[in-house]
C-alpha positions as CSV (number, residue, x, y, z in Angstrom):
1,M,-0.3,0.0,-0.3
2,T,1.0,3.3,-0.5
3,Q,1.7,6.1,1.7
4,S,-1.1,7.9,0.2
5,G,-3.1,4.9,0.4
6,E,-2.4,4.5,4.4
7,W,-2.6,8.4,5.4
8,V,-5.3,9.6,3.5
9,H,-8.7,8.2,4.2
10,Q,-12.0,9.0,3.0
11,E,-15.7,8.3,4.0
12,R,-18.4,10.3,1.9
13,F,-17.9,13.8,1.5
14,E,-14.7,13.8,4.1
15,R,-11.2,13.3,3.4
16,E,-8.5,13.0,6.2
17,L,-5.0,12.8,6.8
18,R,-4.0,10.1,9.5
19,F,-0.7,9.0,10.9
20,G,-2.4,5.9,12.5
21,A,-5.7,4.2,12.9
22,T,-7.5,6.9,14.3
23,D,-5.3,9.9,14.8
24,V,-6.6,12.6,12.3
25,Q,-3.7,15.1,11.5
26,S,-6.3,17.4,8.9
27,A,-10.0,17.2,7.5
28,M,-11.0,18.7,4.2
29,D,-14.6,18.6,3.2
30,L,-15.1,17.9,-0.2
31,R,-18.2,20.1,-1.1
32,D,-16.1,23.1,0.1
33,P,-12.1,22.3,0.3
34,D,-11.0,25.4,2.6
35,R,-13.2,25.2,4.7
36,L,-11.9,24.7,8.6
37,V,-13.0,21.2,9.8
38,L,-11.5,20.7,13.2
39,D,-12.4,22.5,16.0
40,Y,-8.5,23.8,16.9
41,T,-8.0,25.2,13.4
42,R,-10.7,27.4,14.0
43,L,-9.8,28.3,16.9
44,M,-6.2,29.0,15.7
45,M,-7.8,31.9,13.7
46,G,-8.2,33.8,16.6
47,F,-4.7,35.4,15.6
48,V,-6.9,38.0,14.1
49,L,-7.6,40.2,17.2
50,F,-3.8,41.0,17.4
51,Q,-2.7,40.8,13.3
52,P,-6.1,41.4,11.8
53,A,-4.2,42.6,8.5
54,P,-0.9,40.0,8.8
55,R,1.7,40.9,6.0
56,K,3.9,38.1,6.4
57,M,3.0,34.4,8.0
58,L,5.6,31.4,8.6
59,M,3.6,28.0,9.4
60,I,5.3,25.5,10.7
61,G,3.8,22.1,9.7
62,L,1.9,21.4,6.7
63,G,-0.5,18.3,7.1
64,G,-3.3,18.3,4.8
65,G,-2.9,21.8,4.2
66,S,-6.2,23.8,6.1
67,L,-4.8,26.5,7.6
68,P,-2.8,27.5,4.5
69,K,-5.3,26.9,2.4
70,F,-7.9,29.2,4.4
71,C,-5.5,31.8,4.7
72,H,-4.5,31.9,1.3
73,R,-7.9,32.1,0.3
74,H,-8.9,34.6,2.8
75,F,-5.9,36.8,3.7
76,P,-5.4,37.8,0.1
77,G,-2.5,40.3,0.6
78,T,-0.7,38.3,2.8
79,D,2.8,36.6,1.6
80,I,2.6,33.2,3.0
81,T,5.6,30.4,3.8
82,V,4.8,26.9,4.6
83,V,7.5,24.9,5.8
84,E,7.0,21.0,6.0
85,I,10.0,18.5,7.0
86,N,8.4,15.2,5.3
87,P,8.5,15.2,1.5
88,A,5.9,12.4,1.6
89,V,3.4,15.0,3.1
90,I,4.1,17.5,0.7
91,A,3.6,14.9,-2.2
92,L,-0.1,14.9,-0.9
93,R,-1.0,18.1,-1.8
94,E,-3.2,17.6,-4.7
95,H,-4.8,15.3,-2.2
96,F,-5.9,18.2,0.0
97,D,-5.9,20.7,-2.8
98,I,-3.3,22.8,-1.3
99,P,-2.0,25.7,-3.8
100,P,0.7,25.0,-6.1
101,D,3.7,27.3,-5.1
102,Q,3.3,31.3,-6.4
103,P,3.8,34.8,-5.5
104,G,2.6,34.9,-2.0
105,F,2.5,31.1,-1.6
106,R,5.4,28.4,-1.0
107,V,5.6,25.3,0.9
108,V,9.4,24.7,1.6
109,Q,10.8,21.5,2.6
110,A,12.8,22.1,5.5
111,D,13.3,21.4,9.8
112,G,11.4,23.5,10.8
113,A,12.7,24.4,14.0
114,A,16.5,24.7,12.7
115,L,15.1,27.1,9.5
116,V,13.6,29.4,12.2
117,A,17.3,29.3,13.4
118,E,18.6,31.0,10.6
119,M,15.9,33.3,9.6
120,D,16.6,37.1,10.0
121,S,14.6,38.7,12.8
122,A,11.3,40.8,13.2
123,S,10.5,38.9,9.8
124,F,6.7,37.8,10.6
125,D,3.2,39.3,12.1
126,V,2.2,35.5,12.8
127,I,3.8,32.1,13.3
128,F,1.7,28.9,12.9
129,V,3.2,25.9,14.8
130,D,0.9,22.6,14.0
131,A,3.7,20.1,13.7
132,F,2.6,16.4,14.3
133,D,3.9,12.7,13.0
134,A,2.8,9.6,14.0
135,D,4.9,10.0,17.7
136,G,3.9,13.3,18.6
137,M,5.2,16.7,18.2
138,P,8.9,16.6,17.5
139,P,11.3,17.4,20.4
140,P,13.0,20.7,18.9
141,L,9.1,22.1,18.3
142,G,9.0,22.3,22.0
143,S,12.5,23.6,23.1
144,Q,13.1,26.8,24.4
145,D,15.5,27.6,22.0
146,F,12.9,27.1,19.5
147,Y,10.4,29.5,20.9
148,T,13.1,32.0,21.5
149,H,13.8,32.2,17.9
150,C,9.9,32.7,16.7
151,A,9.9,35.5,19.2
152,R,13.1,36.7,17.6
153,L,11.3,36.6,14.3
154,L,8.4,38.2,15.6
155,T,7.5,41.8,14.7
156,T,5.9,44.1,17.9
157,G,3.1,42.8,18.6
158,G,2.9,39.8,16.6
159,V,1.9,36.2,17.5
160,M,2.8,32.9,17.6
161,V,0.2,30.3,17.8
162,C,0.4,26.9,18.6
163,N,-1.6,23.6,18.8
164,L,-0.7,21.7,21.2
165,H,-2.2,18.5,22.8
166,E,-3.3,18.5,26.3
167,L,-2.4,15.3,27.3
168,D,1.0,15.4,26.4
169,I,3.4,14.9,29.2
170,R,5.4,18.0,27.9
171,F,2.9,20.0,28.0
172,G,2.9,21.9,31.4
173,S,6.8,22.5,30.0
174,F,5.7,23.5,26.7
175,L,3.5,26.5,28.8
176,E,6.6,27.4,31.2
177,R,9.2,27.8,27.9
178,I,6.8,29.8,26.0
179,G,5.8,32.2,29.0
180,S,9.1,32.6,30.2
181,V,10.3,33.6,26.6
182,F,7.4,35.7,26.1
183,D,7.6,37.5,29.3
184,G,4.2,36.2,30.2
185,R,2.2,37.5,27.1
186,A,0.8,34.4,26.6
187,M,-2.3,32.6,26.9
188,A,-3.8,28.9,26.7
189,V,-7.3,28.6,25.3
190,G,-9.1,25.0,25.4
191,T,-10.6,24.1,22.2
192,R,-14.2,22.4,22.8
193,E,-13.5,19.2,21.4
194,C,-11.2,17.4,23.8
195,G,-7.6,17.2,23.8
196,N,-6.0,20.3,21.9
197,S,-5.4,23.9,23.4
198,V,-4.2,26.3,21.2
199,V,-1.2,28.9,22.7
200,F,-1.2,32.8,21.7
201,A,1.9,34.4,22.6
202,R,2.7,37.8,21.8
203,Q,5.6,39.6,21.2
204,G,6.3,43.2,22.6
205,M,2.5,43.9,23.4
206,P,0.4,42.7,26.3
207,L,-2.4,40.5,24.8
208,R,-5.1,42.7,25.9
209,A,-3.6,45.8,24.0
210,G,-5.7,46.9,20.7
211,L,-8.4,44.2,21.3
212,P,-11.5,45.1,19.4
213,R,-14.4,46.0,21.3
214,H,-16.8,44.3,18.4
215,L,-15.7,41.2,16.4
216,R,-15.6,42.4,12.6
217,R,-15.0,40.5,10.0
218,P,-11.7,40.6,8.3
219,S,-12.5,42.4,4.8
220,A,-11.2,40.1,2.3
221,M,-13.0,37.2,4.1
222,A,-16.1,35.5,3.1
223,E,-19.4,36.0,4.9
224,Q,-19.9,31.9,5.3
225,A,-16.0,31.9,6.2
226,W,-16.4,34.2,9.0
227,A,-19.4,32.7,10.3
228,D,-17.8,29.2,10.7
229,I,-15.0,30.9,12.8
230,E,-16.8,33.9,14.8
231,A,-17.6,31.5,17.6
232,D,-14.1,30.5,17.9
233,V,-13.1,34.0,17.7
234,H,-15.2,34.8,20.1
235,D,-13.9,32.2,22.8
236,V,-9.9,33.9,21.9
237,V,-11.3,37.4,23.1
238,R,-13.0,36.1,25.8
239,E,-10.0,34.3,27.3
240,A,-8.1,37.5,26.0
241,R,-9.8,39.7,28.2
242,S,-9.8,37.8,30.9
243,A,-7.1,35.7,31.2
244,R,-4.0,36.1,33.3
245,E,-1.0,36.1,31.3
246,F,1.3,33.3,32.6
247,A,5.3,33.7,32.7
């Protein structure tokens, strides 16, 4: 059986990327390929509270490309770089309707932890970290050095958004490292579905600074897309307004 046969599963209108029998890495609605199906991906879109019109994004981890596709479609002025270490995952991009490389959008085959260590400072407004393999999140992507480099790469007010598993024995350590690197300007928001927690960490500014009084749809985002994520973004703004940032 090919890797695509092992990893790509389809039932009726949903196609999934799985690295195990039940461990769903990504899901795509075949009727609306750009829609964010999984709860944690919608929650990660809470970055719009801190960076509603990002100029540059860096995404560590491609998977089935849910977040890259959504951001490419609904933030057309944003330059997006996606980093994926596994060429076999990149080879599946057509199975999940991931756009081809083009001006403003590219997928790079590289070790994300090594790449951020080599990049110039203050380059990105948003950094997504959502990289899991069959054994979970690779240790280098949860290290103090990695988070330090991510903070260095963010513009002032920029935000790092990390998808973590709450049942990971290292979860508490990840939170402590992120809090330390970002001087406490970070918070964790649990998903409505059990298991995932999304961490938002802001560079050089408190999480509460500049939060909108009322949620507004980003100008380039389709109304239906906003309707799909609005409740999750509301969860993030509620937590940001009341959260005690951790150090």
